[in-house]
Residue, then its C-alpha position, 0 to 999 in steps of 0.5 A: m497490453d505493451n509488453g515493454t520494460g518497466c522503467t518510469s517515463s517522462a512526460s514525453g514517454t521517451e526519457p527514463r527516470t533515474d531520479i526517483g530519490e537519493l539513497g537514505a544513509e541506512k543504505l550505507e549501513d555495514f551487515c555487520s554494524p551495530e546499526w544494521r543489526q538493532r533494525s527491528r525488521h529486515f526485508l531481503v530479495l535475491s534471485s534463485a542463484g543468490k544474486p542480491i536484488y533488494s535490501r531495505f537497510g544496508n547495501e545489497a553488494q555488501l550483503s552478498t554473502l548473507m544473500s548467498a546464505v539464504q539461497a543455500i538454505i532455500s535451496t537445501f530444504a528444496d531438494m528435500s521436498d520440504p520448502v522452508r516457510s519460517m524458522a525461529v533464530g533467538a528472538h527473530t522470526i524469519v520467514f521465506y517467501t519463493n515465487g518463480p526466480l525470486y527469493l524473499l526473506a523477512a526477519s523480525d525480532r517483534g514477535d511478528p506472526p509468520e503469516l503477517l510477515r508472509n503476506e508483506l513479502q508477498l506485497l513486496h513481490s507484487q510491487i517489484v512486478s508491478i515495475l517489471t511484469s512476471a513474464q518479464l521476470t521469467k523471461i530475463f532469468e531462463q536467459r540468464s540465471n545470474f542476472d543482476l536485477r538491479q540493473l533494471l530496478g535501479g532508480t525505483e529503490v525508493i518506491i519499494d523502500h516507501l511500500v516496506d515502511k508503510l507495511d509497518t505503519d499504515l493498516s491498509f496493506a493489512l486490511g486489504s481495503l482502500d482508504t477513502l478521503w472523507i469529503r462531503y458526498k456532494l462534492r464526491e458525486r460532483v468529481g465523479k461526474v466531472l470523471l465521466s464527462a471528461r472521459p476520452t471516446k478510447g483509450l482510457l480505462y480508469a480514472m482516479l482522484v487520490a489525496d495522501m493515499k486516500l481515494v476520492t473517487l474512481l472511474r471504471p468499466r462497469k464490469h471490470s475493477l481493479h483489485p485493492s492491492d493493485l491500487h495500493l501498489l498505484f497509490n504507493m508509487a503516486t506518493s514519491r517525491s519525484f512525481l510531485t510536479g509535472e505530467h508523467w506517462m509510465p508502463m506499470c503491471f497490475p499483478r491482480f489484474n494481469d501479471q503478464g503485461f503492462l498498462h500505462a499510468y498517467l500521473n499528475y498532481i492537479s493541486p499541492n494535495v491531489a493527484l489525478i491518475l489516468v490508466s490506459a491500455d494504449r501506450d500511445s494515448f499520452a496526448a489523449m491523457t493530458q487533454c483530459r486532465e485539462r478538461i478535468c481541471e477546467d471543470l473542477a475549477v468552475d465552482d472551487s470542487l479542487q480547492r475544496l478537495d485540496d483543503a480536505a486532503s491538506q487536513r489529513a485524517l480525522h482527529p478521534s474528537e471528531l467522532g463525537v466521543s471522549g477517550l478514543l485514542q485512534l481507530y480504523y473501521r473497514n466496511k466489508t461490502l465496499v472494502q474500504h476503510f478509514g482511519t483516525r489520526f493519533d490523539v496527541s498523547v500517543a507517543e511515537d513508539q506506542k503508535g507502532r505498537i498499536i498497529n502491529t497490535y491491530k495486524r496480529l488481532r486481525l489474524y486472530m480473527a480471520g483464523g480460517s477456523s469455523n468459529p472465527l473470533r468476533i470481539i477481542y479485547y486486549k489490555r496492557e500498561e500503555d493502552t486498551v484495544l478492542a477489535w470487533q468484526s460483524s458480517s458487515f465491518e471490522l473495528y480496531a479502537t484503542v483507549a487509555p488503559a484506565m477505561e473500563v470495558k463496559a465504557m469502551i463498548r458505549l464508546v464504540n457503539s456511539v462510533l458506530e452511530w456516528i459512522k452510520n450517519e456519515e456513511d456517505h461522506l466517508f465512503v465512495i458508495n456510488a462510483p461512477s462507471y461507463 
């Protein structure tokens, strides 16, 4: 594997990109301002020497005093051989996570469980590692403990921001599984055969088509697979606006695969809504990946397969009514065996702030069900004024459904049973069941 820098490269593989995106107005907030203080959730990253590295809101330079205070708190508890993990300060839950030379902090006033925030901090750390590798991070801070890591992360803030925002609105990360695109089985099978036939004789490890952060299909070696969390980081990078046009060739670390070095990712949107991602261990295989992309596009154009994929992607998620039931406001279903899931969009009656509360409820209920006890909860019924949520897990699936608060328990169970029957009938179209391998 290449152990070079983690800068994103252009199609030629020679010019570093610095145009990942422009910083939003929230980056200019002063941490003493009402705007900054009214944010429900904050994520901070600093070095073990107290140097600012990242903040979702506010400018890191303006937060240097706060970062120093965080570093002092962590160091004080470390000196007492009792590392600080979390604390409650008024309405806020504050969680600390340390990994090597990086210190991370999350603060929330929404009652988020510490375990949930810690899991999200681990994902944030993984996103930084995906840009630099653990080996490079360790080497940098061994040589200069007060190094300003923003010099190497410059231009990637938007990718990290997008991850933090998606943690709050997308259940995929909490589920630890892959979101899949609902398409006809024959079309998915056709795409898989195209990827396999277009594979170059050497250089390619993984090939995948992704639409709206949803997996269409994945070509992989028979004895190796990428962890869902690594694919989440890859898909998150692929959604950056800077990658929507042109060919891109960049080193990327996959922390769960090998956090010490880089693989190389080729990214090209072969249609407005569908991205082709090719992963190679050879840093010099850009030309081979370009030729592979050309063969794939030519083959998919023969019978309009690419157009059909683009049409399916443009429709986004299924509407709850498309599951053959009435009264459903939103649903997520996770196939435990495949480690894949799908989710519907929200019904039009659900307000924007209500959507966030529903996703947050799902995340909490999943923690309760996966609590680690010998008798984990199987069904949780949670009723409140705005809606009613049911979380249900078996040996083969997890399901999270939201209905209107007026719906009775028996009616909700009948609805969910109908949905499970619909999923059983549509399973071939919902999930990647027979992914090609070589």
